[in-house]
C-alpha positions in Angstrom: 4.2 32.1 35.2 1.0 32.4 37.1 -1.2 29.4 38.0 -4.2 30.5 35.9 -2.1 30.9 32.7 -0.3 27.6 33.4 -3.8 26.0 33.7 -4.9 27.4 30.4 -1.8 26.1 28.7 -2.3 22.7 30.2 -5.9 22.6 29.1 -4.9 23.8 25.6 -2.2 21.1 25.3 -4.7 18.4 26.5 -7.3 19.6 24.1 -4.8 19.6 21.2 -3.6 16.1 22.0 -7.2 15.0 22.3 -7.8 16.1 18.7 -4.5 15.2 17.2 -4.6 11.6 18.6 -7.8 10.4 16.9 -7.3 12.4 13.7 -3.8 11.1 13.2 -4.8 7.6 14.1 -7.7 7.6 11.6 -5.6 9.2 8.8 -2.8 6.7 9.3 -5.2 3.8 9.4 -6.6 4.9 6.0 -3.2 5.3 4.5 -2.0 1.8 5.5 -5.3 0.1 4.8 -5.4 1.6 1.2 -2.1 -0.2 0.4 -1.0 2.6 -2.0 2.6 1.6 -2.0 5.7 1.4 0.1 6.2 5.1 0.8 2.5 5.9 1.5 2.4 3.0 3.9 5.7 4.2 5.5 4.3 7.7 6.0 1.2 6.1 7.4 3.4 4.7 10.2 4.9 8.2 10.7 1.4 9.6 11.3 0.5 6.5 13.5 3.6 7.5 15.6 2.3 11.1 15.9 -1.1 9.7 16.9 0.3 7.3 19.5 2.5 10.1 21.0 -0.6 12.3 21.2 -2.5 9.4 22.9 0.4 9.2 25.4 -0.1 12.9 26.1 -3.9 12.3 26.6 -3.1 9.4 28.9 -0.7 11.4 31.0 -3.1 14.4 31.3 -6.0 12.1 32.3 -4.0 9.7 34.4 -4.9 6.6 32.3 -2.0 4.2 32.7 -3.5 1.5 30.4 -3.8 4.0 27.6 -0.3 5.2 28.3 1.4 1.8 28.2 -0.6 0.5 25.2 0.4 3.6 23.2 4.0 3.4 24.4 4.0 -0.2 22.9 2.3 1.0 19.7 4.9 3.8 19.3 7.6 1.1 19.3 5.6 -0.9 16.7 5.1 2.2 14.6 8.9 3.0 14.7 9.5 -0.6 13.4 6.9 0.1 10.7 8.7 3.3 9.7 12.0 1.4 9.4 10.4 -1.5 7.5 8.5 0.7 4.9 10.5 3.9 4.6 13.9 2.2 5.2 14.1 -1.4 4.1 11.2 -1.8 1.7 11.9 1.6 0.1 15.6 0.6 -0.4 14.5 -2.7 -2.0 12.0 -0.8 -4.2 14.6 1.7 -5.3 17.1 -1.1 -6.2 14.4 -2.8 -8.3 13.6 0.5 -10.1 17.3 1.0 -10.8 17.5 -2.5 -12.4 14.5 -1.7 -14.5 16.0 1.6 -15.6 19.3 0.0 -16.4 17.6 -2.6 -18.6 16.4 0.3 -20.8 19.5 2.4 -20.6 19.9 2.4 -24.4 16.6 4.3 -24.8 14.7 1.1 -25.7 11.7 -0.3 -23.8 12.7 -2.0 -20.5 13.6 -5.7 -20.7 13.0 -6.1 -16.9 10.1 -5.5 -14.6 9.4 -6.3 -11.0 7.0 -9.1 -10.5 5.9 -7.6 -7.2 5.0 -4.5 -9.2 2.4 -6.5 -11.1 0.1 -6.6 -8.1 -2.6 -4.0 -8.6 -1.5 -3.2 -12.1 -4.3 -2.5 -14.6 -4.8 -4.7 -17.6 -5.8 -2.6 -20.6 -6.9 -3.4 -24.2 -5.0 -2.1 -27.2 -7.1 1.1 -27.1 -6.1 1.7 -23.4 -9.4 0.8 -21.9 -9.0 -0.9 -18.5 -10.4 -4.4 -18.5 -9.2 -5.9 -15.3 -6.6 -5.5 -12.5 -3.8 -8.0 -11.8 -4.1 -9.2 -8.2 -1.7 -12.2 -8.1 1.1 -13.7 -10.2 1.3 -17.4 -10.6 4.7 -19.0 -11.5 5.6 -22.5 -12.6 7.4 -24.3 -9.7 9.8 -26.1 -12.1 10.8 -23.3 -14.4 10.1 -20.2 -12.4 8.4 -18.6 -15.4 5.1 -16.8 -15.0 2.2 -19.0 -16.0 -0.8 -16.7 -15.5 -2.2 -13.8 -13.7 -5.2 -13.8 -11.4 -7.1 -10.7 -12.4 -10.0 -8.9 -10.7 -12.9 -8.1 -13.1 -15.7 -5.8 -12.1 -16.8 -4.9 -8.6 -15.6 -2.0 -6.4 -12.9 -2.4 -3.8 -13.1 -6.2 -4.0 -16.9 -6.3 -3.5 -18.7 -7.9 -6.5 -15.5 -8.7 -8.3 -14.8 -11.9 -10.2 -11.4 -13.4 -10.2 -10.2 -14.8 -13.5 -7.1 -16.6 -14.8 -5.3 -14.6 -17.5 -2.6 -16.5 -19.3 0.8 -14.8 -19.3 0.9 -15.5 -23.1 -2.1 -13.2 -23.5 -0.5 -10.1 -22.0 2.6 -8.1 -22.5 4.3 -5.2 -20.8 4.0 -1.9 -22.5 5.7 0.9 -20.6 4.5 0.7 -17.0 1.4 -1.3 -17.7 -0.1 -4.6 -19.0 -1.8 -4.8 -22.4 -3.8 -7.6 -23.9 -5.4 -8.2 -27.3 -8.4 -9.6 -25.6 -11.6 -7.6 -25.3 -14.1 -7.2 -22.4 -16.1 -10.3 -23.6 -13.0 -12.5 -23.8 -11.9 -11.3 -20.3 -15.3 -12.3 -18.9 -15.0 -15.7 -20.6 -11.6 -16.5 -19.0 -11.6 -19.4 -16.5 -12.7 -18.3 -13.0 -10.1 -18.5 -10.2 -11.8 -20.2 -7.3 -11.0 -19.7 -3.7 
C-alpha cells in the first residue's frame, strides 16, 4: 500500500475515533444517569466501553499517554459495569420476575412483587390518573413489613417536587402499578417527608 493511501486511512481512522469517542461517551452518560433500569444501564456501560476504546485510539494517534492510561482504566471499570448490570443484576432481576410470575401461575393476580420494583413506580388514582411517584420504601425494623412509601409529588426531574409519606395501607398493587383511593388534594395533604 502506498504511503499517501496509508496516510489517508490513518487520518480517517483518527477522525472516526475522534467522533465516536465523545458521542459514545455522552450517550452512555445519559443512559446511566437516566436510571431507566438494569438493562439500559448495562447497555450504557457497553457504549461507555466503545467510547473509552475510541478515546484510546485518539490517545494513540495523538500520542497522549495520560488520555491512553486513563481510558485503559475506564475500560476496565466499564467491563465491570457490564458484568454487574447485564450479568449479575439482570440475573437477579430475572429471578425476581420469575418469582412474581410463579405467584400468579393460576391466572390470578400476582401475590408477590419486588420491593425494589416500587422505586419509581407511579401512584395512580382509581381512574388511572397519576398522582405521585414512589421514590423510597420504608419498612418496620421489627416486623419487616412495609410501613409507608415516600412519594414525589409535582416538580420535574426532582426540581420543585415535594416528598410526602403515603401509608402502605392507603395503596394496593394492581397489575404492575400502585393504586390509591386518595385524590390529588389528599395526596397534597399527606405529611411531608423532611430531609
